[in-house]
C-alpha positions in Angstrom: 0.0 0.0 0.0 1.8 3.1 -1.3 0.2 5.5 1.1 1.1 3.5 4.2 4.6 3.1 2.9 4.9 6.8 2.6 3.6 7.4 6.1 6.1 4.7 7.3 9.0 6.5 5.7 8.0 9.8 7.2 7.7 8.3 10.6 11.1 6.6 10.4 12.8 9.8 9.2 11.2 11.7 12.0 12.0 9.2 14.7 15.6 8.3 13.8 17.2 11.6 15.2 15.1 11.3 18.4 15.7 7.7 19.5 19.4 8.2 20.4 22.5 6.1 19.7 21.3 3.2 21.9 18.5 2.3 19.5 18.0 1.3 15.8 14.9 1.5 13.7 13.7 -0.5 10.7 11.1 -2.8 9.3 11.2 -6.4 10.5 9.8 -9.4 12.3 10.4 -10.1 16.0 11.7 -13.5 17.1 12.4 -15.6 20.2 15.7 -17.4 19.7 15.4 -19.7 16.7 11.7 -20.3 17.4 8.5 -18.3 17.0 8.6 -15.3 14.9 6.0 -12.5 14.6 4.4 -11.1 11.5 6.7 -8.3 10.0 6.0 -4.8 11.3 6.7 -1.6 9.3 8.6 -0.1 12.2 10.5 -1.7 15.0 12.7 0.3 17.4 15.1 -2.0 19.1 18.4 -2.0 21.2 21.0 -4.1 19.3 22.9 -6.6 21.5 26.5 -6.0 22.2 27.3 -8.9 19.9 26.9 -6.6 16.9 24.4 -5.0 14.6 21.8 -7.1 12.9 21.6 -7.5 9.2 18.5 -5.9 7.6 16.9 -9.3 6.8 17.5 -10.8 10.2 14.6 -10.9 12.6 14.9 -8.9 15.7 15.2 -10.6 19.1 12.0 -10.1 21.1 13.7 -9.0 24.3 15.4 -6.1 22.4 12.3 -4.7 20.7 11.2 -1.6 22.6 8.6 -0.3 20.2 6.7 -1.8 17.3 4.5 0.3 15.0 1.9 -0.9 12.5 1.1 1.7 10.0 -2.2 2.1 8.1 -3.1 4.9 5.7 -6.9 4.9 6.2 -8.2 3.0 9.2 -11.4 1.0 9.1 -12.7 -1.9 11.2 -11.2 -4.6 8.9 -7.8 -2.9 8.8 -7.9 -2.5 12.6 -8.5 -6.2 13.0 -5.5 -7.0 10.8 -3.2 -4.6 12.6 -4.4 -5.9 16.0 -3.5 -9.4 15.0 0.0 -8.4 13.9 0.5 -6.6 17.2 -0.7 -9.7 19.1 1.8 -11.8 17.1 4.6 -9.7 18.7 3.3 -9.3 22.2 2.4 -13.0 22.5 6.0 -14.0 22.2 7.4 -15.5 25.4 10.7 -13.7 25.5 13.4 -14.0 28.2 14.3 -11.0 30.4 17.2 -9.0 29.0 20.2 -8.2 31.3 19.8 -4.5 30.7 16.2 -4.4 31.9 15.8 -1.6 34.5 15.5 -2.5 38.1 11.8 -1.8 38.1 11.4 -4.7 35.6 9.8 -2.8 32.8 10.7 -4.5 29.5 7.4 -4.5 27.7 7.3 -3.7 24.0 5.2 -0.6 23.4 2.8 -1.5 20.5 1.4 1.3 18.4 -1.2 1.3 15.5 -0.8 4.6 13.6 -3.1 5.7 10.8 -2.9 8.9 8.8 -6.7 9.1 8.8 -9.8 7.1 9.7 -12.8 6.1 7.6 -15.0 5.6 10.7 -15.5 7.7 13.8 -13.2 7.1 16.8 -16.2 5.6 18.7 -16.3 2.8 16.2 -12.6 2.2 16.6 -12.8 2.2 20.4 -15.8 -0.1 20.4 -14.0 -2.6 18.2 -10.9 -2.4 20.4 -13.1 -3.3 23.4 -14.5 -6.3 21.6 -11.0 -7.5 20.5 -9.6 -6.9 24.0 -12.4 -9.2 25.4 -10.9 -12.0 23.3 -7.3 -11.3 24.0 -5.0 -11.5 27.2 -4.3 -7.9 28.3 -0.6 -8.5 28.0 -1.1 -8.6 24.2 -3.3 -5.5 23.7 -2.0 -2.6 21.6 -1.0 0.3 23.8 -1.9 3.1 21.5 -4.0 3.8 18.4 -3.0 7.1 16.9 -5.2 8.6 14.1 -3.6 11.6 12.4 -6.9 13.4 11.6 -8.8 12.6 14.8 -6.9 11.7 18.0 -5.4 9.0 20.1 -6.9 6.0 21.9 -4.7 4.9 24.8 -4.9 3.8 28.5 -4.8 6.0 31.6 -4.7 5.0 35.2 -7.3 6.1 37.8 -6.8 5.5 41.5 -9.7 4.5 43.8 -11.4 7.5 45.3 -10.0 10.0 42.8 -12.1 11.6 40.2 -9.4 12.7 37.8 -7.4 10.4 35.6 -3.7 10.0 36.2 -1.0 9.4 33.7 -0.8 7.1 30.8 -0.6 3.4 31.7 2.0 1.1 30.0 0.7 -2.4 29.6 3.1 -5.0 31.2 4.4 -7.7 29.0 3.7 -10.4 31.6 0.9 -11.2 33.9 1.5 -9.5 37.3 2.0 -11.9 40.2 0.6 -9.2 42.4 -1.5 -6.4 40.8 -2.2 -2.9 42.0 -5.8 -2.0 42.8 -6.1 0.6 40.1 -8.5 1.3 37.3 -7.0 1.1 33.8 -9.3 3.2 31.6 -9.4 3.2 27.8 -9.6 6.9 26.8 -10.1 8.8 23.6 -8.1 12.0 23.4 -8.8 14.8 20.9 -5.6 15.5 19.0 -6.4 16.0 15.3 -3.3 18.2 14.8 -1.0 16.6 17.4 -1.8 12.9 17.3 1.6 12.1 15.7 3.4 14.3 18.3 1.6 12.6 21.2 2.2 9.1 19.8 5.9 9.9 19.3 6.1 11.2 22.9 4.7 7.9 24.2 7.3 6.0 22.1 10.1 8.1 23.6 8.7 7.5 27.1 8.8 3.8 26.5 12.4 4.0 25.2 13.4 5.8 28.3 12.0 3.0 30.5 13.1 0.1 28.4 16.9 0.3 28.8 19.2 1.8 31.4 20.8 5.1 30.5 18.7 5.6 27.4 18.2 9.3 26.7 15.1 11.3 26.0 14.6 14.7 24.4 14.4 17.9 26.5 10.7 18.4 25.5 9.7 14.8 26.6 7.2 16.0 29.2 5.5 18.4 26.7 5.1 15.5 24.2 3.1 13.4 26.7 1.2 16.1 28.5 -2.1 14.8 29.9 -5.2 15.3 27.8 -7.5 18.0 29.1 -10.7 16.7 27.3 -10.2 13.0 27.2 -13.4 10.8 27.0 -13.3 7.6 29.1 -14.8 4.5 27.5 -14.2 1.3 29.3 -12.7 0.8 32.8 -10.6 -2.3 33.6 -9.4 -3.8 36.8 -6.7 -6.4 37.5 -8.0 -9.6 38.9 -6.0 -12.0 41.2 -4.3 -13.6 38.2 -2.9 -10.3 37.0 -5.3 -10.1 34.0 -7.2 -6.9 33.1 -11.0 -7.4 33.2 -13.8 -4.9 32.5 -15.1 -3.3 35.7 -18.3 -5.1 36.6 -21.4 -2.9 36.2 -22.3 -3.3 39.9 -19.0 -1.7 40.8 -19.6 1.6 38.9 -20.0 4.6 41.1 -23.8 5.1 40.3 -24.5 1.5 41.5 -21.9 0.7 44.2 -22.8 1.5 47.8 -19.5 2.2 49.5 -18.5 0.2 52.5 -18.8 2.3 55.7 -15.4 3.6 56.8 -13.8 2.5 60.0 -11.2 4.3 62.2 -8.1 3.1 64.0 -7.9 4.2 67.6 -5.3 3.7 70.3 -6.5 1.2 72.9 -6.0 3.8 75.7 -7.8 6.5 73.8 -6.5 9.5 71.9 -6.6 10.8 68.3 -7.5 8.4 65.5 -4.5 7.2 63.6 -6.4 6.7 60.3 -9.5 5.4 58.7 -10.0 2.5 56.3 -12.6 0.7 54.2 -13.0 -2.5 52.2 -13.3 -2.1 48.5 -14.9 -4.9 46.4 -12.7 -5.8 43.5 -13.3 -8.3 40.7 -12.6 -11.7 42.3 -11.2 -10.3 45.5 -10.9 -7.0 47.3 -8.7 -4.1 48.3 -8.2 -1.9 51.4 -8.1 1.9 51.2 -6.6 3.7 54.2 -6.2 7.4 55.0 -4.0 8.7 57.8 -0.6 8.2 59.2 -0.8 4.6 60.2 1.0 2.4 57.6 -1.4 0.0 55.9 1.4 -2.6 55.6 1.5 -2.8 59.4 -2.0 -4.3 59.2 -1.4 -6.5 56.1 1.4 -8.4 57.8 -1.3 -10.2 59.8 -3.0 -11.3 56.6 -0.7 -14.3 56.0 -0.4 -13.3 52.3 2.8 -13.5 50.3 5.0 -10.5 50.6 4.3 -9.3 47.1 0.6 -9.2 47.8 1.2 -6.9 50.8 2.5 -4.1 48.5 0.8 -0.7 48.9 0.3 2.3 46.6 0.7 5.7 48.2 -1.3 8.7 47.0 -1.0 12.3 48.3 -1.7 13.6 50.8 -2.1 10.5 53.0 -4.0 7.8 51.1 -2.8 4.2 50.9 -4.3 1.5 48.6 -3.5 -2.1 48.9 -2.8 -4.4 45.9 -5.6 -6.7 44.8 -6.1 -9.1 47.7 -7.7 -12.6 47.7 -10.0 -11.3 50.5 -13.8 -11.2 50.9 -15.7 -8.9 53.2 -15.8 -11.6 55.9 -12.1 -12.2 55.6 -11.5 -8.5 55.9 -13.5 -8.6 59.2 -11.4 -11.6 60.3 -8.2 -9.6 59.5 -9.5 -6.7 61.6 -10.3 -9.0 64.5 -6.8 -10.6 64.4 -5.2 -7.1 64.1 -7.0 -6.0 67.3 -5.9 -9.1 69.2 -2.3 -8.6 68.3 -1.9 -4.9 68.5 -2.7 -2.1 70.9 -5.1 -0.5 68.4 -8.9 -0.8 68.1 -11.0 -0.6 64.9 -14.3 1.2 65.4 -17.0 2.6 63.0 -16.8 6.3 62.4 -19.1 8.3 64.6 -21.5 9.2 61.8 -24.7 7.7 60.4 -25.2 6.8 56.8 -28.8 7.0 55.6 -29.9 5.0 52.6 -33.2 6.2 51.3 -35.4 5.0 48.5 -36.3 7.9 46.3 -38.0 6.1 43.3 -39.3 2.8 42.1 -37.2 3.1 38.9 -33.5 2.6 38.2 -31.2 3.5 35.4 -32.7 0.8 33.2 -35.7 3.1 32.8 -35.3 5.4 29.8 -36.8 8.2 31.9 -34.1 7.9 34.6 -31.3 7.1 32.2 -32.0 9.9 29.8 -33.7 12.7 31.9 -31.7 12.3 35.1 -28.5 10.3 34.9 -27.6 11.1 31.3 -28.1 14.9 31.8 -26.1 14.9 35.0 -23.2 13.1 33.4 -23.1 15.8 30.7 -23.5 18.5 33.3 -20.2 17.5 34.9 -18.5 18.7 31.7 -20.2 22.0 31.7 -19.9 23.1 35.4 -16.3 22.6 36.4 -16.6 24.9 39.5 -18.5 23.5 42.5 -20.5 26.6 43.2 -21.9 26.8 39.7 -22.6 23.1 39.7 -24.5 23.3 43.0 -26.6 26.2 41.7 -27.5 24.2 38.6 -28.3 21.1 40.7 -30.7 23.0 42.8 -32.6 24.1 39.7 -32.4 20.6 38.2 -33.7 19.0 41.3 -36.8 21.3 41.2 -37.3 20.3 37.5 -37.0 16.6 38.2 -39.3 16.8 41.1 -41.9 18.6 39.0 -41.4 15.9 36.3 -41.9 13.2 38.9 -45.1 14.8 40.1 -46.4 15.1 36.5 -45.6 11.4 35.7 -47.3 10.2 38.9 -50.4 12.3 38.2 -50.5 11.0 34.6 -50.2 7.4 35.8 -53.0 7.9 38.3 -55.3 9.5 35.7 -54.7 6.5 33.4 -55.2 4.0 36.3 -58.4 5.5 37.6 -60.0 5.6 34.1 -58.8 2.2 33.0 -60.0 0.4 36.1 -63.3 2.2 36.2 -64.0 1.7 32.4 -63.3 -2.0 32.8 -65.5 -2.4 35.9 -68.4 -0.7 34.1 -67.9 -2.7 30.9 -67.9 -6.0 32.8 -70.9 -5.0 34.9 -68.9 -5.1 38.1 -69.6 -1.4 38.9 -73.1 -1.4 37.4 -76.5 -2.2 39.1 -79.7 -2.4 37.1 -83.1 -1.9 38.7 -85.7 -1.8 36.0 -85.2 1.6 34.4 -82.7 2.8 36.9 -79.0 2.4 36.2 -76.7 2.7 39.3 -73.0 3.2 39.1 -71.7 1.8 42.4 -68.5 4.0 42.5 -67.9 7.4 41.0 -64.4 8.5 40.1 -65.3 12.1 39.2 -63.7 13.6 42.3 -60.5 11.6 42.1 -60.2 12.0 38.4 -60.6 15.8 38.6 -58.1 16.0 41.4 -55.4 14.0 39.5 -56.1 15.9 36.3 -55.7 19.2 38.1 -52.5 17.9 39.7 -51.2 16.9 36.3 -51.9 20.3 34.7 -50.4 22.2 37.6 -47.2 20.2 37.9 -46.6 20.0 34.2 -47.1 23.7 33.6 -44.9 24.5 36.6 -42.2 22.2 35.2 -42.5 23.8 31.7 -43.0 27.5 32.6 -40.9 27.9 35.8 -38.4 25.1 36.0 -37.4 24.8 32.4 -37.4 28.6 32.0 -35.1 28.9 35.0 -32.8 26.1 33.8 -32.5 27.7 30.3 -31.7 31.0 31.9 -28.9 29.4 33.9 -27.5 28.1 30.6 -27.6 31.6 29.0 -30.9 31.6 27.1 -34.2 33.3 27.8 -37.3 31.3 26.6 -40.0 33.3 28.4 -41.3 34.3 24.9 -42.6 30.8 24.4 -45.4 31.5 26.9 -46.3 35.0 25.8 -48.9 36.2 23.3 -48.3 35.6 19.6 -46.7 38.9 18.7 -44.2 38.6 21.6 -43.6 34.9 20.7 -42.8 35.8 17.0 -40.5 38.6 18.1 -38.7 36.2 20.5 -38.2 33.6 17.8 -36.9 36.3 15.4 -34.4 37.4 18.1 -33.2 33.9 18.8 -33.0 33.3 15.0 -30.0 35.6 14.9 -27.8 33.4 17.2 -29.5 30.0 17.4 -31.8 29.3 14.5 -32.2 25.6 15.5 -33.6 26.6 18.9 -35.9 29.2 17.3 -37.3 26.6 14.9 -37.7 24.1 17.8 -39.7 26.7 19.7 -42.0 27.2 16.7 -42.7 23.4 16.7 -43.2 23.5 20.5 -45.7 26.4 20.5 -48.8 24.3 19.5 -48.8 21.8 22.3 -47.3 24.0 25.0 -49.9 26.7 24.4 -52.7 24.1 24.6 -51.3 22.8 27.9 -50.9 26.2 29.4 -54.4 27.3 28.4 -55.9 24.2 29.9 -54.2 24.9 33.2 -55.1 28.6 33.0 -58.8 27.6 32.6 -58.6 26.0 36.0 -56.8 28.8 37.6 -58.6 31.8 36.1 -62.0 30.5 34.9 -62.9 27.8 37.4 -62.9 25.1 34.8 -63.3 21.5 36.0 -63.0 18.2 34.2 -66.5 17.2 33.0 -68.1 14.3 34.8 -67.9 10.7 33.4 -71.0 9.9 31.5 -72.4 6.5 30.6 -73.9 5.0 27.5 -76.4 2.1 27.9 -76.9 -0.1 24.8 -79.2 -2.5 26.6 -76.7 -5.3 26.4 -73.9 -3.5 28.2 -73.0 -0.2 29.7 -69.9 1.8 28.6 -68.3 4.7 30.4 -67.6 7.8 28.2 -64.3 9.4 29.0 -64.2 13.1 29.8 -62.3 15.4 27.5 -59.9 18.3 27.7 -60.1 20.6 24.7 -61.9 17.8 22.7 -59.3 15.2 23.6 -60.0 12.2 25.9 -58.3 13.0 29.2 -56.0 10.0 29.2 -54.8 10.7 25.7 -54.4 14.4 26.6 -52.1 13.7 29.7 -50.2 11.0 27.8 -49.4 13.3 24.9 -48.5 16.3 27.1 -46.2 14.2 29.3 -44.5 12.8 26.2 -44.1 16.3 24.7 -42.7 17.7 27.9 -40.2 14.8 28.3 -38.9 15.4 24.7 -38.8 19.2 25.4 -36.8 18.8 28.6 -34.3 16.4 27.1 -33.9 18.2 23.7 -33.6 21.7 25.0 -31.3 20.8 27.9 -28.9 18.8 25.7 -28.9 21.5 23.1 -28.0 24.2 25.6 -25.4 21.9 27.1 -23.8 21.4 23.7 -23.5 25.1 23.2 -21.6 25.3 26.5 -19.1 22.4 25.8 -15.5 23.3 25.4 -14.1 22.6 22.0 -13.4 20.0 20.6 -16.1 18.2 22.6 -19.6 17.7 21.2 -22.6 15.5 21.8 -23.8 12.6 19.6 -27.0 10.6 19.6 -26.8 6.9 20.2 -29.2 4.9 17.9 -32.0 3.3 20.0 -30.8 -0.2 18.9 -27.3 0.5 20.2 -28.2 1.8 23.6 -27.2 -0.2 26.7 -29.9 -2.1 28.6 -28.5 -1.3 32.0 -28.6 2.5 31.2 -30.1 3.4 27.8 -28.7 6.9 27.6 -29.5 8.7 24.4 -26.4 11.0 24.2 -22.7 10.4 24.5 -19.8 12.8 24.4 -17.8 12.8 21.2 -15.4 15.0 19.3 -16.4 17.6 16.7 -13.6 16.3 14.6 -12.9 12.6 14.2 -15.9 11.5 16.3 -19.5 10.8 15.5 -21.6 13.4 13.8 -22.7 15.9 16.4 -26.4 16.0 17.2 -28.5 18.9 16.1 -31.7 20.1 17.6 -34.8 19.7 15.4 -38.4 19.5 16.3 -40.2 16.2 15.7 -43.4 14.5 16.9 -41.6 11.2 17.4 -42.6 9.9 20.9 -40.0 10.0 23.7 -39.6 6.2 23.9 -39.1 5.9 20.2 -36.3 8.4 19.9 
């Protein structure tokens, strides 16, 4: 492929002056002794043995190969699969340790897939990488996929209890006999103009770690600076066998109920020496401790091998154990043994945790996933400062409470009518006495009350809560609820800066005005829902449903609730998107591709190299079909 060869030549010419005298660079296969040999790779950076330089046609010993790069001109799923297999053929080689391996034991070959451009969005590439990773030991995964016109997909580390991602994670070449309790996160980083620079920086970082006394350029740190707008995709954890596995869904922060923390106290009283908690972890557990007491002083009572008693230290005073073959009950046993053999006591923190049920729905519900969880996830990208986020959250809580009241009232209207109409139709609620027809139970009072509740809560959510939220996001939508001349003027004004929003408001005007007028009729004209009437055909009695503005009441509340849910989601996401820092954007997930556990409609993407950004447009498509 001529284009790939051209990119390969440019990469080699650019890398050669940077890698230093200790390394050589050329095309070649990688081999272990006289045995297994990998597929040939366009670029291999290696440290020739002291015995002399290799001939060009000779395969490169695996334990000297520091970096391998597969080069593609235009990346698609098929080419990604091929490049992935070539990378695996290198990383799967069982090579002996080299005598010049650094003391920390890092001798992994950094594996890179680099493409000049991509034929598919970065989301498609990362999704396919996740699928390939699921079939492949983590010691054989590619470390980086760099796409010149889009960005970089790589791995970053995240420590328990910390919100921010740490530095890049270099995948070890061998399974770890004892693994740190960290999250290894696949991230997509926007770098359409610097993908090559970042990928090069990661290569130089690996060269620095691969051999003792290997040099690195003065601007090394600049080349591998952390991403400021990376998008996390899949989180992985090491299991007890040292293999990276996807973080189980029940361990995600929106599902995991943290273990209550405990504190370490001197037996004779005094200030606590620290606090600790048990952290569930794949097929084992981990211990997180804060304070000045050394966690290893407790782990010595575990009876575990010394390598499993290792501890990660995080500033200012956090310690995280490695992954332990320890259940909750075994953790309690360890604490009991520790108390018996030390002059310290373990006691619950003097505070109460309250777990309260707030709804009968979870994130598998589209309403919760899309109108609450999905919007709150995006909100974190908009409001970086805590004060601004708390102010937004107060408004958002009022909006979701009004939405909840509206949904509950709509459900009750539908339930009252359905049960009553069925009871009348079956004769259960009807008594005949010659020419007299008696309905044993009337629902007029309850139906009127719930209809009024629906109208009041829905209009409050629309006029007050959504208007306040839009104002916080920099847009005034009061004109939507004003007379026609003011509405037209408001649309014309918004047209100048946001024509998509103006057109959406024009589509919204019909149903929103109908809803507000229905509520105003109660408030200002004393309107009440007509009574239920009954039609007797002789053979059976049928209940005739009351109407609002010529529409049966159950159909009216169902439509208005559906329209409001669409309005809340569409307008909020649109205003969020206008506040996102470049190059981030929002894309719509097709209904068939949404997760069952949390069917969110929108995901964060990149304006360049990602999925096509979503645009606001009014449609009558029902909420659950979007």
